[in-house]
C-alpha positions in Angstrom: 0.0 0.4 -0.1 1.2 3.3 -1.0 0.7 6.4 1.8 0.9 10.0 1.0 2.4 11.7 4.5 2.3 15.5 3.8 4.6 17.6 6.2 6.8 14.8 6.6 9.6 16.8 7.7 7.8 17.9 10.6 7.3 16.5 14.3 4.5 14.5 13.8 5.1 14.0 10.3 8.6 12.2 10.8 7.7 9.8 13.4 4.3 8.9 11.4 6.1 8.2 8.4 9.0 6.1 10.6 6.4 4.0 11.9 4.7 3.2 9.0 7.9 2.3 7.2 8.6 0.1 9.9 5.7 -1.5 9.3 6.8 -2.0 5.9 4.4 0.4 3.9 5.5 2.7 0.7 5.8 6.3 1.8 6.0 9.4 -0.1 6.5 12.0 1.8 6.3 16.0 0.9 7.2 18.8 2.8 8.3 22.7 1.4 11.1 22.8 4.4 9.9 26.5 5.1 11.8 28.5 7.5 9.1 29.0 10.4 11.4 27.3 12.4 15.5 25.8 12.0 15.5 24.1 8.6 18.3 22.1 9.8 16.1 20.2 12.1 13.8 19.6 9.6 16.8 17.9 7.3 17.9 16.1 9.9 14.8 14.7 10.9 14.3 13.5 7.0 17.9 11.9 7.6 16.2 9.4 10.1 14.3 8.3 6.7 16.6 8.2 3.8 17.7 4.7 5.0 14.5 3.2 4.2 14.2 1.9 0.7 10.2 2.8 0.8 10.5 6.0 1.2 10.5 8.8 -1.2 10.6 12.6 -0.5 9.8 15.2 -2.8 9.9 18.7 -2.1 6.6 20.5 -2.5 4.5 23.3 -1.3 0.8 22.3 -0.8 -0.3 25.5 -1.8 0.6 25.1 -5.2 -2.6 23.6 -6.6 -1.1 22.3 -10.1 1.8 20.3 -8.3 -0.4 18.8 -5.9 -2.9 17.7 -8.4 0.0 16.2 -10.6 1.7 14.2 -7.6 -1.7 12.6 -6.8 -2.3 11.9 -10.4 1.0 10.6 -10.6 1.5 8.7 -7.4 -2.1 7.5 -6.9 -1.5 7.2 -3.1 -4.2 5.2 -1.2 -4.3 6.6 1.7 -3.5 10.0 2.7 -2.1 11.5 6.3 -2.4 15.1 5.8 0.0 17.1 8.3 1.5 19.8 6.2 0.1 22.7 8.0 1.3 26.2 9.3 1.2 25.8 13.3 1.5 27.8 16.1 -1.3 30.1 17.9 0.8 32.7 18.5 2.1 33.1 15.1 -1.3 33.4 13.5 -1.7 36.7 15.2 1.4 38.0 13.7 1.6 36.5 10.3 -2.4 35.5 9.5 -1.9 34.9 5.9 0.3 32.4 6.0 -2.4 30.4 7.6 -4.9 31.0 4.8 -2.3 30.0 2.1 -1.6 26.7 3.8 -4.5 25.7 6.2 -6.9 26.6 3.8 -5.7 26.9 0.1 -3.4 24.2 1.0 -6.0 21.7 2.4 -8.5 22.4 -0.3 -5.9 21.1 -2.8 -5.3 18.1 -1.1 -9.2 17.6 -0.8 -9.3 17.8 -4.7 -6.2 15.6 -5.2 -8.1 13.0 -2.8 -11.3 13.2 -4.7 -9.9 12.9 -8.3 -8.2 9.5 -7.5 -10.9 8.4 -4.9 -8.2 8.0 -2.1 -9.5 5.7 0.3 -9.2 7.4 3.4 -8.1 10.9 4.2 -6.6 11.5 7.9 -5.9 15.1 8.9 -4.4 16.9 11.4 -6.3 19.3 13.4 -6.0 20.8 16.9 -7.3 21.1 20.3 -7.1 24.7 19.8 -10.6 24.5 18.0 -12.2 24.3 21.5 -11.3 27.9 22.0 -13.8 29.6 24.9 -15.2 26.4 25.6 -14.9 25.9 29.4 -16.4 22.3 30.1 -13.7 19.9 31.1 -12.7 17.5 29.6 -13.4 18.6 26.0 -15.6 16.4 23.9 -15.7 16.1 20.1 -19.4 16.2 20.9 -19.2 19.7 22.1 -20.0 22.9 19.8 -16.9 24.4 18.8 -18.0 27.5 17.0 -16.3 30.2 19.4 -12.5 29.8 18.4 -9.9 32.8 19.7 -7.3 32.2 17.3 -6.8 32.5 13.6 -5.0 29.4 14.0 -8.3 27.5 15.2 -10.4 29.2 12.9 -8.3 27.1 10.1 -8.5 24.0 12.0 -11.9 24.3 12.0 -12.5 24.8 8.6 -10.7 22.0 7.8 -12.9 19.9 9.4 -15.7 21.4 7.7 -14.3 21.4 4.5 -13.6 17.7 5.1 -17.1 16.8 5.7 -18.3 18.5 2.4 -16.3 16.3 0.8 -17.4 13.4 2.4 -21.0 14.2 2.1 -20.6 15.4 -1.9 -17.9 12.5 -2.6 -18.4 9.8 -0.5 -14.6 10.7 0.4 -14.0 9.1 3.8 -12.0 11.7 6.2 -11.1 11.7 9.6 -9.8 14.6 11.5 -7.7 14.2 14.9 -7.6 17.1 17.3 -4.3 16.8 18.8 -3.6 17.9 22.4 0.0 19.1 23.3 2.5 16.9 21.5 5.6 16.4 23.0 9.1 14.3 22.5 12.4 14.0 20.8 12.8 15.7 17.6 10.2 18.3 18.9 9.3 21.8 17.5 11.4 24.4 18.7 8.6 26.8 19.7 7.0 24.6 21.6 6.9 24.8 25.4 9.3 22.0 26.0 11.9 22.9 23.9 11.7 26.7 24.5 11.8 25.7 28.8 14.9 23.2 28.2 17.1 25.3 26.3 16.5 28.2 28.7 16.9 26.0 32.0 20.6 24.9 30.4 21.2 28.1 29.6 20.4 29.9 32.8 17.9 32.1 30.9 14.5 33.1 32.3 11.5 31.1 31.7 8.5 32.9 30.7 5.2 31.4 32.4 2.0 33.0 31.2 -0.9 33.4 33.1 1.7 33.5 36.6 1.9 29.7 36.1 -2.2 29.1 36.4 -2.2 26.9 33.6 -2.9 22.9 32.8 -2.1 21.5 29.4 -3.0 17.7 28.4 0.5 16.8 27.2 0.7 13.7 24.7 3.8 12.0 24.0 4.5 11.7 20.2 4.3 7.7 20.2 1.0 8.0 21.6 0.3 10.5 18.8 1.8 7.9 16.0 -0.1 4.8 17.5 -3.6 6.7 17.2 -2.9 8.0 13.9 -1.9 4.5 12.8 -5.0 2.6 14.1 -7.1 5.5 12.7 -5.7 5.6 9.0 -6.3 2.0 8.5 -9.7 2.0 10.0 -11.8 4.0 7.7 -14.4 6.5 8.5 -17.9 5.3 8.3 -21.5 7.2 8.3 -22.9 7.1 11.8 -26.2 4.7 11.0 -27.8 6.5 14.0 -27.0 10.2 13.1 -30.0 12.6 14.1 -30.1 15.8 11.7 -32.6 17.2 14.4 -29.7 17.0 16.8 -26.6 16.9 14.8 -23.6 15.2 16.4 -20.3 17.4 15.4 -18.3 14.3 15.6 -19.8 12.1 13.3 -22.1 12.4 10.1 -24.6 10.6 7.7 -21.4 11.1 5.6 -18.0 8.6 6.3 -16.7 11.7 8.3 -15.2 11.4 11.9 -13.7 13.4 14.5 -11.4 12.4 17.2 -9.5 13.8 20.0 -5.8 12.5 20.6 -4.6 13.4 23.9 -3.4 12.0 27.4 -6.4 12.7 29.1 -4.5 13.9 32.1 -3.8 17.4 32.1 -0.9 18.6 33.7 -0.3 22.0 35.8 2.1 23.9 33.8 4.4 24.4 37.2 4.7 20.9 37.5 5.5 20.3 33.9 8.4 22.5 34.5 9.2 20.8 37.5 9.6 17.3 35.5 12.0 18.9 33.0 14.0 20.2 36.1 13.9 16.9 37.7 15.1 15.2 34.7 17.8 18.0 33.5 19.1 18.2 37.3 18.9 21.3 37.4 16.5 24.2 38.3 15.0 27.3 36.0 14.7 30.7 36.5 11.3 31.4 36.3 10.0 34.6 35.1 6.0 35.5 35.6 4.1 36.7 32.9 0.2 37.6 31.9 -2.0 35.5 29.7 -1.2 35.8 25.9 -3.9 36.7 23.4 -5.5 33.6 21.6 -4.2 31.4 25.0 -6.4 29.2 26.9 -6.2 28.3 30.6 -6.9 24.7 30.4 -6.9 21.7 27.6 -8.3 18.3 28.8 -9.4 15.6 26.2 -12.0 13.2 26.5 -10.7 10.0 24.7 -13.6 7.8 24.9 -14.5 7.9 21.5 -11.3 7.1 20.2 -11.2 4.3 22.3 -14.3 2.7 21.5 -13.3 3.4 17.7 -9.9 1.7 17.7 -9.3 0.4 20.9 -6.7 2.8 22.0 -5.9 4.9 24.7 -2.9 7.5 25.1 -1.2 6.7 28.3 2.7 7.5 28.3 3.4 9.3 31.8 4.6 12.8 32.0 7.7 11.4 33.7 8.6 8.6 31.2 7.9 11.1 28.4 10.2 13.7 29.4 13.0 11.5 30.3 12.7 10.1 26.8 12.7 13.7 25.5 15.3 15.0 27.6 17.8 11.7 26.4 17.1 12.9 23.2 17.7 16.7 23.5 20.9 15.9 25.4 22.2 13.8 22.8 21.2 15.9 19.5 22.1 19.4 21.0 
């Protein structure tokens, strides 16, 4: 089976491609290798995949419609794992157009490619950010998510709506995965585990927003990858009990599904930092700050739907995950 992985030089993309290659699948990986963060890290991720004979990398920007459609026509992947996107809540305030170009136009091109070759299943990355101003904890896929508080969240919610439309119009099976604060080896430099670790080791101050009164559902990368694999090979199907009088946002009369991918164990931000400090054997210099625009106080995933669908539940403890992350960080940097 041939699988297309977009954003293959990214954090989740590289780990997902490696897992699928280990299982013997043919992988076509695409990425535009943009400079949102250190391109060297992206290229080093790709080097971990180069030794696989069933891996081919193509430098391609999903914003370019004809390039994407030509790729689909030439390669005809049976399944597509779409992870390419402009990431980051805070950066979406600084550079909103990048999110429209990549996350909306780019996703449109992927959907059209899938439609034209009748792809068996499209799995795409959404985000816990779609829950926006919701305060009911834990977050459930069955909750309304019509009150986003960042443009990044808007683009991810839009992806879910676009995918549903294609599932309805063309019977294209689509599954959206709402990732919750992913961390681990090869992580993004703009995310808190990398930022905090670098600051602690360099005796620089750690900026702690909302004066530390925050919680995150930190989810280890291996759990994310296992969730991706399980859902990729179980295509979305219509919900035969779907009630159009009380529509359920998580399912549909069309072959469409949405799942939370989180550890379901929210960790106070201060405890997360203390766990990093314990693993490093060094204390950090904490600098308290106010809440940032577009940020939320708490994220927490209800993963009962995922567990029911594929009999899997992320469960890596923060202590175990942080140890593996720090071991990689020290070795790499």
